[in-house]
N, C-alpha and C positions, 0 to 999 in steps of 0.2 A: 371692443375683436369679437367678431365673428363663433361660433365653435358648433362642432360637428360630434352627434354619437357613434360612437362605435362600440359594438357588445352593450354597451348600459353606461361610459365610460364618458366624459364629455371631454375634448382634443381638440385643443386652440387651433384653428384653422392655418398656418403657421406652421406646426406642426407637424399635419398629417401627410407630407412626404416622410419625414422620418419614421412614422408609425407605419407607413404602408409598409414601407424597404422590413420593417422590423416584423410585422405581419407577414412578411412573403418570405423570412428567411423560416420561421416556423414550422410556414407549411412543407417547404422545398428542403430541411436538412434532416440526414437517412439515408437522403436515393446515393449509392456509391456505385461502382464497376467495379469494386475491386471484387476477384473470382473468387472462387467458392475456396474453400481452406483446405490443402494437399494436405492429405493422412497416408506418409508414406509405410508401407510396411515394411514390419525389422525384421532386417537382413538377417538372422541370428537365427538360434538352436531355443526349441522351444524352454530345452532343459539345460541347466548346468554341467560340462564333461564328467564321464564317469571313466573310471576303471585305476590298476594299481595306485597312481601316483595322484590322484586323489583321496585314496583312504577309505573307510568304510563309517564315514560323522553320521550319528545316528542323527545330531542334533542339526543339522541341514535339511532337515524331514518333518523337523518341529513344528510343532502350527498354535502351540500355547507357548512359547514364550517369544517376546518382540526379536525385531530383522535386527539386525547388525545395524543398517539404517538408522532405525529407532532409538540407539540404544544411546543416551546423553553422553559428550566425552567426558565428565566428570564422572558415571558411571562405568566407562571402559577403560579409564586409566585409575587404577587404583593408589599408581604412590601422591600422598600428597603434596612432596614438594619438587612434583612434572606439574600437578595442575595450578600451581601456583605459577610456576615458570609459564605453562601456556596461558594462566590467564593476562601473565604480565604483557606477552606479545599482543594477546588480542586489543590489549592496553594503547597500544606502542607501537605497533610496527607498522613501519610506513608506506611500505607496499599495500596492506589493509585496509589505514588510512587513505591512500589514495583511493583504494577499491570502493570504499562507500563514499565519496567525495563525488565521485563519480556518478553516483545516484543520486547523487542532489544535482549535480550539470543535463545528467538527464532526465531531471522530473523538472529541470528548469524551462526547458528547451520544451517538453513537454507542454508547458505553461506557454511557451509563446504559439506555440503552433496552436494551441487549445484555443489562444488571444483575438485570431483571423476569423474564427468562426460567429463571431460577434462585431456589431460597429462599434470601432471606436471615436466616443466621441467628444471635441474640445471645445473648449468655451473661451471668449476670448472678446474686446475687450477693444476699442481704439478710437483715436479723435486724427483727426488732419486737416492743416492749416494750407490758406495759402494767401499772397495777397499779390493786385492786378493793380501797376502804376496809374497814375491818373491818364498817360498821355492815351492809355488802351482801353483805361474801362469806358465803357456805352453810357456809363451814367451821367444825365446835364444837370448841372455844369460838372464838369472833369474834375475826379476828385478820388486818388486810389480807393481799390475795394477788397476787404478782408475777410475770408470767406472763413469756414469751421465747418467739420462734420463730426458726430460720435456714433457712433456704434455701438452693439450688445450684442453676439453672436453665440446659436449652439451650431456645430455640421459636424459633417460624417464625409473625410474625405476618401476615396475610392476604395468604397467597402461591395465586395465583391459578393454576387449570389451567390450560394451554392449549389444552382441547380445540378450538375449533375456527380457531384461528391467529392471533389478534389482539396478544399480541404479537410472534407471528412475524411477523405482516407491519407491524409498525409500525416492530420491526427491520429488515427489508429497505428499507422507506422512508428509514427511518434511513441507509442503507448507502447508496442511491439516490444519496441531499443530498450524502454523504461524498464518492463522486467526483462530482457535480456542482460541490464546491466547488473541486477540487480543479484540476478543468478553468477553476473559473474563474478560478485562479489561476495557470495557465499562459497561458490569453489575457491577463491583466492583462501576465505576463511579457512571452507576444509586443509587447504594446502599447507596454511601456516600454521594447525595444528600437529597436521600429520608432521611437517618439517619441523617445528620445536622438538617433537616425543622423539624423532632420530637421530635427530642430534643433540641430545642428552643422551641415548639408548648411542652415539658412536665413542660421546666421553665417559661414560664409564665401562664401556669397554677395552677404548684407549688405554686407561688408567688400569685397570685390570691387569693388559700385555704388561704397561709398565712394570706393576709389582712385580708380576713371574720374569721379565727379563732383567730384575734385580735380583733375585733371586736365584734364578740362574745365576748370576753375574757371580752372586758371591760363593756360589757352589764350586765354582770353576776355578774364582780364586783362592779357593782353598784346597781344592785341589792341585794346581801350580804349585802353591807352597812343597807341599808335599811330596810332586813330583822331585821340586827342587832338593830337596832333605833325602830321596834316597838318591839324587844322582848326584850330590857332595858323596853320598857313602859308600858310593859307584857302584849300585844295582842297578841302573837303569844309565841307559846312554843321554845323548843332547837332545834325540831327535824327539824322545819325551816329553823332554824341556820346550821345548820349539811348539811342539805342536799343544800345549799343555797353555802355552800363551799364548797360539793362535786363538783358540777356546776362548779364554779371557779377555782376548782385546773385539774378536766379533762382536760376543754378547753388550763390552762397553759401547761397542759404534750401536748395536740394535738399541739400546738403554737410550742414549742421544736420541735417537730419532723418535723414539715415541714421546721423550719429554719434548723433541718441538711439537710434536703432532696432537701431545692433548692440551701445549698453548693453543694454538691454528683449533681446536676445539673449542674452546673456552672462548674466543675470538669471531667463530664464527655463529655460538650460541647465545653470544652476547649482541651480536648485529640478526640476529631474528629476532629477539625478545624485544629489543628498540630500546634498552635501558640501561641502567650499569646491574650488571652480573651480582647478583647477592649466593658469595660461596656458602652456605651454610643451604641453600638450595641441590648441593653439588655430595653433598656427604652420604647419598644411599649408593648399596653396593644391588652392583648387575645380580647377583643371583636372588636377593631380595623384588628385583622385578617381575610385576603379573599384571596382565593385561587379560578381557575378556576374550576368552577362549570357545564357549560352548553353544552359543547366542546361532538360531537359524539362519539360513541366507535368504531362501525364499524364490521364487522363478525369475526368471528373466526380467522378462516382461513388467514386470512389479515391482523390482528393485531400479534398474535402469532405467525406467523414463521419470524417479526422480532423483536422478544425479542432478546439480543444479547444471556440471554442466552440459548435459543432453537437455535441459529446460532453456539453457542461453541459448544452444543449436537452435532448436525448433522455435522461440519466442523473435529467431535472427529470419528462419523462413518467413513464419509469418508477417514480420517488416518487407522484409524484402516481396510477398504476395501482396501487401497492400498498395506499396507504393506501387505494382501496375496500375490499379483504378486510380492513381491519380494521373501515371503517366496515359494513362486510355481517356481523363475529362479533357484531352488537349485535344484531341479531336473535336470537338465542340465548341457555342460559342460558348464567349465571355462574357459575361450582366455585371455591369458595374457599376456602385450608384454614389454619386457627387451629391452634396447640399447642406445647406446652411440654414437656419431659423434664426431669427432677432427682434429686433427695433434698430433704426437709424434716423435721427434725427439734426437739422443744421443747430439747434439747441441744446447743448445739458440738462436743460429744465423740461424740454421735452419728450428727452428719448425714451419714458416707460407711459408717454399719455396715449390714451385711444389713436388709433391710425398710424400709428407709428409704426408697427410692425413690417416686417421687409423677410421675404426670403428664394432661395436660389436653387433648384435641382436640376442636376444635366446627371442620366442617367446616359452607357454608354455602353455597344454592342461590338463586342470583337467577333469575329466568323473565321478559322485559318479556310483559306483557300489552296497557299502553292506554299509552301517552306521548302521543297526539293527533297522532299523524305525523310528531314530531319528527327518531325514527330514519333514515325513509323521507322526510326532508326530509334532513337528515344525506348520505344517500347519492345523491339526484338530488343535491346541490349537489357530492358527491367525484366523480360520473362529469363534469359539465358543466366543472370543477375538467381532469380530464386529457383530456376532449376541445376546453378552450383548451391546453391541452399540445400536444395535436400539431398543431394551429392556430400553434401558435409557432413548433415545430418547422420545422414544413413553410415558413416562415415564413424563419427564420432558415438555413434552405438555399437559398431562393429569393433573399434578401439575399447569401449569400457568390457564389452564382452570379453574379450582377449583380457584387459587387465584382472578382471575379478577369475577368469579361467587358472589365470598364473598366478595367482597369491593363493586360489585351492589348493594346487599342484603341491605349493610351495608350505600349504601350514600340512597339507595328508604327510610330504615326507621329512620334514626338520626335525620332527622328532625320531624317527629309527635315525636320519643320521646321527643325530646327537646320541644315540643312546651307543648304535655303531663306533664315534670316534670317543664318548667317556668307554671304551671297551677297549680300543688305539694306545689308549694314554695310557690304560693301568696296564696291556703287554707290554708297550716302550716301557714304564717305568720298570717293572720284572726282570725284562731286555738289561734296561742300565744296568739296574741292583749286580745283577749276578756277571754283564761283564767287569764293572768293575769289582767285585771279589775275585778274580781271575787274574785279574791284572795285579793284584796285589801278591795273588800268590805265586805270580811270575807264570799264567799259564796263559796269558794273551798280550797282546801288544797295547798300551796306550792307544792307536790307534783305533783300536774295534772298541775299547770305552767313550773316545772322543763319537762314533757312529750313533750309539744308541744311543747317546744321550743329547743329540743333533737330532735325532729320530723322536724324541719322549719331549724336545722342548719346540718341535713344530706339532708335535700332533699333540701338546696343550692350549700352543698358540691357536691352531685350526679350530678345538673346541670353544675355546673363549667368541671369535670371529663368530660360529656357529651359532654358538648362544642368543648375540648379539642380534643376526641375518633373520635369528628364528623371532624373536622379537619384534624385529621391525619390519617382520613379513606380517604377522601380527596387527603392526600400523597401516601399513601398506594395504592389507582384507578390508580393515573397516574405514579407510576412505575410498576407496575405488563404491563400495558398497552402496556410499554413501554418508558414511555415522558422520557426526561431529555440528549437522543442521542445530541440533537444539542445546 
């Protein structure tokens, strides 16, 4: 078998076409028709909003402490029970599991696309046998003839030379899609952490409201007993009894509603963690929950560009931009190589003997001439998709800025609102005690007692809800600033 030399390597003659194809591949890869990467300006202000709603938190300007986005969730959430619930959710939540599996699917798709950059070589061996009857045989004297052919080959089928970067563009598109999928999984992770924390806070808040309602119900039942006794002595009218009973039944209805809500809170928390709920992890008190509050915020461009939903939108944009390169390549010729090299013989014993080598080589060129504007329409569609992704990227940045600004405004006002609400609870409690004393001395009617007592109960409920909202806002601020990635 004759041999040729290429760059110091001895290559069998029958394998020369395959070697040339691979050499050509190495020379032409890397050339693409992808447009320059778009770099849209951030359509947001350079600094966060300021004003009465945002307070005067000096920690926002601190340059020495780590940003909210750099604080790990284990450090941000101080309650050990909540940390355990979050870890269980990260291990078992089905939505997060699907997001991780989407990464594996995208990685496999990238592998499929990258595989097209190299020739697909197949190996095969075959035997064919045929029998010619005696009356059709050309031999003399006439006799049946049996013939056999044996072959062993290595073959390449329809390998495209990527002269204009179509396959490279598709590969880059798949790479950006994979990165976008990874960012989407990180968004799901951060959202899951925040959801667990908020569901936990909601449960603790409703349990506190249930306890408050039970205390109110007990107080109203005691008042009803007292009113009935004074009515039986002829001191007060039946109207007072009816009003006291109305108050009791109202509190009893509220208690039933909170019992139901608490059960639903447990079910929601169990669903989000994706595993049976350990009741010992729910023994915390709302007043004991503490989160990080003093980490600096940082500048918008410094923070927002690291949010995974924004990086996801960015990679989606780059994937659409790479697709334009693939569509552009359709305007140029496409060269496809098909070939095989191996041995063939009429006898199996001679299959690998000198002189038995054979090969085939069939390049083909396809040049678009007329497609009724199909390729141009595909290019226009790819460009429009890229432009839509630019707009979506900008909208994602704007939405992120608004989310952070809203969370900062809430952080700057909740503390003052809770302070005012606590003062309202104290004032309502004083009003209730005074109204009750005036009633017991016959100065006011029982309706005055009911009004002040309802005001106190409502103020207490609002105070609990505000405390839940304040903690939930800290969770939201941590989430929208991109925290929870580590």
